[in-house]
Backbone as JSON, one array per atom type, in Angstrom:
{
  "sequence": "MNVTSKSLGLPGLRIGWITCRDRELLSRLERAKHYTTICNSAPSEVLARIALKARTTILERNRALIAQNLPLFETFFAEFADLFDWQAPDGGCVAYPRYLGREGVEEFCTRLVEEAGVLLLPASIYHSDLAPAPTDRFRIGIGRAHPEAGLAAFSHWLRVWR",
  "N": [[-8.37, 16.54, 23.94], [-7.49, 18.51, 26.65], [-6.2, 19.75, 29.76], [-5.03, 22.24, 32.1], [-4.75, 21.4, 34.67], [-3.58, 18.86, 35.61], [-0.98, 18.22, 34.33], [0.38, 20.67, 34.54], [0.04, 21.23, 37.15], [-2.11, 22.79, 38.18], [-4.67, 22.64, 39.65], [-8.12, 23.41, 39.84], [-8.19, 25.7, 38.26], [-9.45, 25.12, 35.87], [-9.01, 25.44, 33.11], [-8.79, 24.66, 29.79], [-8.52, 22.83, 26.65], [-9.7, 21.82, 23.45], [-8.92, 19.8, 20.75], [-9.92, 19.14, 17.57], [-10.9, 17.69, 14.5], [-13.37, 17.42, 13.45], [-15.76, 19.42, 12.42], [-18.52, 19.69, 12.91], [-18.84, 18.39, 15.38], [-17.2, 20.06, 16.94], [-18.69, 22.41, 16.77], [-21.03, 21.65, 18.14], [-19.92, 21.2, 20.67], [-19.02, 23.76, 21.27], [-21.47, 25.15, 21.41], [-22.56, 23.87, 23.64], [-20.75, 24.69, 25.58], [-21.19, 27.48, 25.59], [-23.72, 27.42, 26.58], [-23.32, 26.77, 29.22], [-21.43, 28.61, 30.21], [-20.18, 31.84, 29.44], [-17.57, 32.86, 29.33], [-14.2, 32.16, 30.44], [-12.85, 32.44, 33.78], [-11.2, 35.44, 34.33], [-8.87, 35.82, 36.05], [-8.05, 33.12, 36.18], [-7.41, 32.61, 33.52], [-5.2, 34.32, 33.21], [-3.38, 33.22, 35.07], [-3.11, 30.67, 33.95], [-1.93, 31.33, 31.5], [0.54, 32.37, 32.36], [1.62, 30.04, 33.47], [1.74, 28.4, 31.18], [3.68, 29.74, 29.71], [5.85, 29.19, 31.3], [6.07, 26.49, 31.09], [8.06, 24.51, 30.53], [9.84, 24.52, 32.73], [7.99, 23.98, 34.79], [6.93, 21.47, 33.99], [9.25, 19.9, 34.08], [9.8, 19.96, 36.83], [7.46, 18.69, 37.82], [7.64, 16.17, 36.59], [9.96, 15.26, 37.83], [9.08, 15.09, 40.5], [7.16, 13.03, 40.25], [8.83, 10.91, 39.42], [10.41, 10.68, 41.7], [8.49, 9.99, 43.6], [7.29, 7.66, 42.67], [8.71, 5.16, 43.33], [8.04, 5.0, 46.08], [5.27, 4.58, 46.05], [5.19, 2.21, 44.6], [6.47, 0.47, 46.42], [4.66, 0.63, 48.57], [2.25, -0.45, 47.42], [3.18, -2.97, 46.74], [3.56, -4.13, 49.23], [0.94, -4.54, 50.0], [-0.18, -6.3, 48.17], [-2.11, -8.27, 48.09], [-4.44, -6.9, 48.44], [-4.62, -4.96, 46.49], [-4.5, -4.33, 42.99], [-1.99, -3.07, 41.37], [-0.9, -0.72, 39.01], [1.46, 1.34, 37.67], [1.02, 4.78, 36.64], [0.87, 5.61, 33.18], [2.87, 7.67, 32.21], [1.74, 9.85, 33.54], [0.32, 11.57, 36.42], [-1.62, 10.36, 37.91], [-3.07, 7.45, 39.19], [-5.04, 4.44, 38.91], [-5.66, 2.17, 40.84], [-6.82, -1.23, 41.25], [-9.12, -2.36, 43.6], [-9.14, -5.18, 45.6], [-10.54, -6.2, 47.7], [-13.18, -7.69, 49.76], [-15.47, -6.15, 50.53], [-15.91, -4.16, 48.67], [-15.05, -1.27, 46.7], [-16.3, 1.2, 47.24], [-17.24, 1.11, 49.93], [-14.79, 0.59, 51.14], [-13.27, 2.96, 50.56], [-14.84, 4.84, 51.91], [-14.68, 4.0, 54.62], [-11.91, 4.28, 54.96], [-11.45, 7.09, 54.76], [-13.06, 8.0, 56.85], [-12.02, 6.67, 59.12], [-9.23, 6.9, 59.0], [-8.62, 9.3, 57.88], [-7.7, 9.51, 55.31], [-8.15, 10.32, 52.03], [-9.47, 8.78, 49.3], [-10.63, 8.54, 45.98], [-13.32, 6.8, 44.81], [-13.85, 5.17, 41.69], [-16.45, 5.4, 40.82], [-17.39, 7.99, 41.19], [-16.77, 9.31, 38.95], [-18.79, 9.26, 37.05], [-20.2, 8.71, 33.86], [-22.1, 9.22, 30.93], [-21.13, 8.19, 28.66], [-19.62, 5.88, 28.99], [-19.47, 3.01, 31.13], [-18.53, 3.38, 34.57], [-15.75, 1.98, 36.28], [-16.24, -0.42, 38.89], [-14.52, -1.23, 40.81], [-12.24, 0.25, 41.26], [-10.05, 2.92, 42.37], [-9.01, 6.33, 42.61], [-5.75, 7.67, 42.78], [-3.32, 10.06, 43.45], [0.02, 10.66, 42.41], [1.69, 12.78, 42.2], [2.27, 14.79, 44.06], [4.23, 16.73, 46.35], [6.07, 15.24, 48.98], [4.6, 12.69, 49.79], [4.8, 10.88, 51.82], [3.67, 11.02, 54.46], [0.91, 10.67, 54.01], [0.89, 8.11, 52.82], [1.95, 6.67, 54.96], [-0.08, 6.94, 56.92], [-2.13, 5.63, 55.57], [-1.04, 3.01, 55.23], [-0.67, 2.29, 57.91], [-3.34, 2.23, 58.82], [-4.3, 0.15, 57.19], [-2.82, -2.03, 58.19], [-3.76, -2.2, 60.83], [-6.49, -2.54, 60.38], [-6.61, -5.0, 59.09]],
  "CA": [[-8.85, 17.34, 25.04], [-6.47, 18.61, 27.67], [-6.39, 20.8, 30.75], [-3.81, 22.65, 32.8], [-4.75, 20.98, 36.06], [-2.68, 17.77, 35.99], [0.4, 18.34, 33.88], [0.99, 21.91, 35.02], [-0.19, 21.37, 38.59], [-2.99, 23.94, 38.43], [-6.05, 22.21, 39.89], [-9.04, 24.47, 40.2], [-8.3, 26.75, 37.25], [-10.41, 24.64, 34.88], [-8.7, 25.98, 31.79], [-8.4, 23.55, 28.94], [-8.72, 23.01, 25.23], [-10.1, 20.66, 22.64], [-8.46, 19.79, 19.37], [-10.8, 18.22, 16.87], [-11.05, 18.0, 13.08], [-14.79, 17.3, 13.12], [-16.35, 20.75, 12.61], [-19.85, 19.54, 13.5], [-18.64, 18.11, 16.8], [-16.71, 21.3, 17.56], [-19.82, 23.33, 16.86], [-21.88, 21.17, 19.23], [-19.21, 21.44, 21.92], [-19.03, 25.2, 21.51], [-22.81, 25.52, 21.86], [-22.7, 23.38, 25.01], [-19.94, 25.56, 26.43], [-21.9, 28.76, 25.73], [-24.9, 27.17, 27.41], [-22.92, 26.71, 30.63], [-20.69, 29.8, 30.61], [-19.77, 32.66, 28.3], [-16.12, 32.97, 29.27], [-13.46, 31.67, 31.6], [-12.48, 33.41, 34.79], [-10.04, 36.21, 33.88], [-7.66, 35.46, 36.8], [-7.63, 31.78, 35.79], [-6.75, 32.72, 32.22], [-3.89, 34.95, 33.42], [-2.52, 32.23, 35.71], [-2.82, 29.61, 32.97], [-0.97, 31.87, 30.52], [1.85, 32.42, 33.03], [2.09, 28.66, 33.57], [2.09, 27.91, 29.85], [4.97, 30.34, 29.35], [6.89, 28.55, 32.12], [5.75, 25.06, 31.09], [9.24, 23.65, 30.55], [10.27, 24.44, 34.13], [6.93, 23.32, 35.58], [6.87, 20.06, 33.62], [10.46, 19.24, 34.62], [9.58, 19.81, 38.28], [6.42, 17.7, 38.05], [8.19, 14.86, 36.21], [10.9, 14.87, 38.88], [8.27, 14.67, 41.64], [6.59, 11.72, 39.95], [9.93, 9.94, 39.43], [10.81, 10.52, 43.09], [7.4, 9.37, 44.36], [6.89, 6.35, 42.13], [9.19, 4.02, 44.14], [7.29, 4.95, 47.34], [3.98, 3.96, 45.76], [5.48, 0.83, 44.21], [6.73, -0.26, 47.67], [3.41, 0.56, 49.32], [1.32, -1.39, 46.81], [3.78, -4.31, 46.8], [3.29, -4.66, 50.57], [-0.47, -4.89, 50.11], [-0.53, -6.88, 46.86], [-3.33, -9.07, 48.22], [-5.59, -5.99, 48.46], [-4.64, -4.03, 45.36], [-3.83, -4.61, 41.72], [-1.36, -1.78, 41.1], [-0.15, -0.46, 37.78], [1.88, 2.74, 37.67], [0.48, 5.55, 35.51], [1.64, 5.58, 31.95], [3.25, 9.02, 31.83], [0.95, 10.87, 34.21], [0.45, 11.67, 37.86], [-2.79, 9.76, 38.53], [-3.21, 6.01, 38.99], [-6.36, 3.89, 39.24], [-5.5, 0.78, 41.26], [-8.01, -2.05, 41.47], [-9.26, -2.84, 44.97], [-9.48, -6.59, 45.53], [-11.21, -6.6, 48.94], [-14.54, -8.25, 49.69], [-16.58, -5.22, 50.75], [-16.07, -3.25, 47.55], [-14.24, -0.05, 46.75], [-17.06, 2.31, 47.84], [-17.18, 0.97, 51.39], [-13.38, 0.72, 51.51], [-12.89, 4.38, 50.54], [-15.6, 5.52, 52.96], [-14.06, 3.65, 55.9], [-10.56, 4.84, 55.0], [-11.49, 8.53, 55.06], [-13.67, 8.19, 58.17], [-11.22, 6.1, 60.2], [-7.81, 7.25, 58.92], [-8.45, 10.64, 57.32], [-7.06, 9.41, 53.99], [-9.19, 10.43, 51.02], [-9.32, 8.18, 47.97], [-11.87, 8.72, 45.24], [-13.71, 5.62, 44.04], [-14.08, 5.49, 40.27], [-17.87, 5.67, 40.57], [-17.7, 9.42, 41.18], [-16.5, 9.8, 37.6], [-19.89, 8.77, 36.24], [-20.32, 9.27, 32.52], [-23.08, 8.57, 30.07], [-20.41, 7.64, 27.52], [-19.12, 4.54, 29.3], [-19.66, 2.69, 32.55], [-17.38, 3.59, 35.45], [-15.36, 0.74, 36.97], [-16.79, -0.52, 40.24], [-13.51, -1.79, 41.71], [-11.01, 1.06, 41.22], [-10.04, 4.23, 43.02], [-8.02, 7.26, 42.06], [-4.72, 8.11, 43.72], [-2.34, 10.91, 42.8], [1.41, 10.43, 42.82], [2.47, 13.94, 41.79], [2.42, 15.81, 45.1], [5.45, 16.68, 47.16], [6.03, 14.62, 50.31], [3.45, 11.81, 50.02], [5.14, 9.9, 52.85], [2.73, 11.05, 55.58], [-0.34, 10.05, 53.57], [1.11, 6.67, 52.65], [2.13, 6.1, 56.29], [-1.42, 6.83, 57.53], [-2.84, 4.6, 54.8], [-0.5, 1.69, 55.55], [-0.98, 2.02, 59.32], [-4.75, 1.85, 58.89], [-4.45, -1.18, 56.59], [-2.25, -3.03, 59.11], [-4.68, -2.32, 61.97], [-7.77, -3.0, 59.85], [-6.51, -6.42, 58.75]],
  "C": [[-7.76, 17.35, 26.11], [-6.79, 19.78, 28.59], [-5.06, 21.13, 31.4], [-3.68, 22.02, 34.17], [-3.73, 19.91, 36.4], [-1.23, 18.05, 35.59], [1.1, 19.58, 34.43], [0.74, 22.16, 36.5], [-1.05, 22.56, 38.95], [-4.44, 23.5, 38.67], [-6.92, 23.39, 40.29], [-9.17, 25.56, 39.15], [-9.32, 26.39, 36.18], [-10.25, 25.33, 33.53], [-8.22, 24.81, 30.94], [-8.7, 23.84, 27.48], [-9.11, 21.69, 24.59], [-9.52, 20.85, 21.25], [-9.27, 18.73, 18.64], [-10.94, 18.65, 15.41], [-12.52, 17.97, 12.62], [-15.49, 18.62, 13.45], [-17.73, 20.68, 13.26], [-19.74, 19.28, 15.0], [-18.14, 19.35, 17.52], [-17.83, 22.31, 17.74], [-20.75, 22.94, 18.01], [-21.23, 21.43, 20.59], [-19.2, 22.92, 22.28], [-20.4, 25.66, 22.01], [-23.04, 25.07, 23.31], [-21.93, 24.26, 25.99], [-20.64, 26.9, 26.65], [-23.17, 28.61, 26.57], [-24.53, 27.21, 28.89], [-22.19, 27.96, 31.09], [-20.26, 30.55, 29.35], [-18.25, 32.7, 28.19], [-15.49, 32.38, 30.53], [-13.25, 32.79, 32.6], [-11.2, 34.12, 34.33], [-8.78, 35.89, 34.71], [-7.15, 34.05, 36.44], [-6.91, 31.81, 34.45], [-5.35, 33.31, 32.35], [-2.93, 33.93, 34.03], [-2.16, 31.09, 34.75], [-1.8, 30.09, 31.94], [0.44, 31.95, 31.11], [2.44, 31.01, 33.09], [2.5, 28.1, 32.21], [3.42, 28.5, 29.38], [6.12, 29.67, 30.09], [6.76, 27.03, 32.1], [6.96, 24.14, 31.15], [9.72, 23.44, 31.98], [9.26, 23.67, 34.97], [6.88, 21.83, 35.26], [8.08, 19.29, 34.14], [10.3, 18.98, 36.12], [8.58, 18.69, 38.54], [6.89, 16.29, 37.68], [9.16, 14.36, 37.28], [10.16, 14.4, 40.14], [7.7, 13.27, 41.43], [7.68, 10.64, 40.01], [10.39, 9.66, 40.86], [9.76, 9.75, 43.88], [7.08, 7.95, 43.92], [7.43, 5.18, 42.94], [8.46, 3.89, 45.48], [5.95, 4.25, 47.14], [4.15, 2.5, 45.35], [5.69, -0.03, 45.46], [5.45, -0.44, 48.47], [2.5, -0.52, 48.73], [1.87, -2.82, 46.77], [3.52, -4.95, 48.17], [1.85, -5.17, 50.7], [-1.0, -5.48, 48.79], [-1.78, -7.75, 46.92], [-4.59, -8.21, 48.2], [-5.73, -5.14, 47.2], [-3.94, -4.62, 44.14], [-3.3, -3.26, 41.24], [-0.69, -1.77, 39.74], [0.18, 1.03, 37.79], [1.27, 3.48, 36.49], [1.44, 5.53, 34.33], [1.95, 7.01, 31.51], [2.46, 10.12, 32.48], [1.15, 10.82, 35.71], [-0.72, 11.04, 38.61], [-2.84, 8.28, 38.18], [-4.6, 5.58, 39.43], [-6.21, 2.42, 39.64], [-6.85, 0.08, 41.42], [-7.99, -2.51, 42.92], [-9.81, -4.25, 44.93], [-10.24, -7.08, 46.76], [-12.66, -7.0, 48.74], [-15.65, -7.19, 49.71], [-16.79, -4.22, 49.61], [-15.37, -1.93, 47.78], [-14.98, 1.12, 47.4], [-16.95, 2.28, 49.36], [-15.73, 1.15, 51.88], [-12.97, 2.19, 51.59], [-13.59, 5.16, 51.64], [-14.97, 5.25, 54.32], [-12.68, 4.29, 56.03], [-10.57, 6.32, 55.35], [-12.05, 8.77, 56.46], [-12.75, 7.76, 59.31], [-9.75, 6.54, 60.18], [-7.57, 8.66, 58.39], [-7.74, 10.66, 55.98], [-8.16, 9.36, 52.94], [-8.74, 9.8, 49.71], [-10.66, 8.33, 47.28], [-12.21, 7.46, 44.45], [-14.1, 6.04, 42.63], [-15.53, 5.84, 39.99], [-18.2, 7.16, 40.56], [-17.44, 10.05, 39.82], [-17.54, 9.27, 36.63], [-19.92, 9.48, 34.9], [-21.39, 8.51, 31.76], [-22.4, 7.89, 28.88], [-19.94, 6.21, 27.75], [-19.34, 4.26, 30.79], [-18.37, 2.95, 33.34], [-17.03, 2.26, 36.11], [-15.9, 0.74, 38.4], [-15.75, -0.99, 41.25], [-12.22, -0.98, 41.76], [-11.19, 2.35, 41.98], [-8.91, 5.05, 42.41], [-7.03, 7.64, 43.15], [-3.68, 8.91, 42.93], [-0.94, 10.64, 43.32], [2.3, 11.64, 42.52], [2.63, 15.03, 42.82], [3.75, 15.64, 45.83], [5.14, 16.01, 48.5], [4.79, 13.75, 50.56], [3.65, 10.84, 51.18], [4.11, 9.86, 53.99], [1.4, 10.39, 55.21], [-0.21, 8.54, 53.41], [1.3, 5.99, 54.01], [0.79, 5.93, 57.0], [-2.23, 5.73, 56.87], [-2.34, 3.21, 55.2], [-0.76, 1.33, 57.01], [-2.42, 1.54, 59.45], [-4.95, 0.44, 58.31], [-3.93, -2.27, 57.52], [-3.18, -3.27, 60.3], [-5.99, -2.96, 61.52], [-7.75, -4.49, 59.55], [-6.64, -7.24, 60.0]]
}
C-alpha cells in the first residue's frame, strides 16, 4: 500500500494504490472503496499523474531536504535526550519519537500547541482496529523546508517549561 502524500510531497491528494496477490482480499478492499466513494477527485488524479511523471526530480528534492534537516533534528533531540527517545526515520520523512515525560504524550502535545503554537500529533490519533496505537509516541515530520523556526519555538518552550 502506498500513497503520493509523503514521498512525492502531495498531502491532501489522497491518491494511492494497493498491490496484493490475494484476490479475495483485493475484492473486499475494492468493495469497501466503492462503498465510500466511486472515484477519485479528477484534479487530484491529474496532479498525481504530473507528479509521478516528475518523480525522479521530486524524490531527489525531497531526499535532499531530509538529508539537510536530519542533523537539525538529531541536534534538537540530543539536547533533550532526557525527554525523548529519538530514532531517525528509516528512509522516510516522518519520525515517531517516544516521549519520556511524566504527564504522558497526550497532555504534552496539548500543552505544546496551546502554549507554543507547535503542533505534534500523538500516536493515539492513528487509532486502528488492527493493532493498538502506542501511548507514548508522537509524529514529527522532517521533510519540510526550513524547520528551524518550528524547532526553535519547540526548544524555547521546553527550556521555559522545565
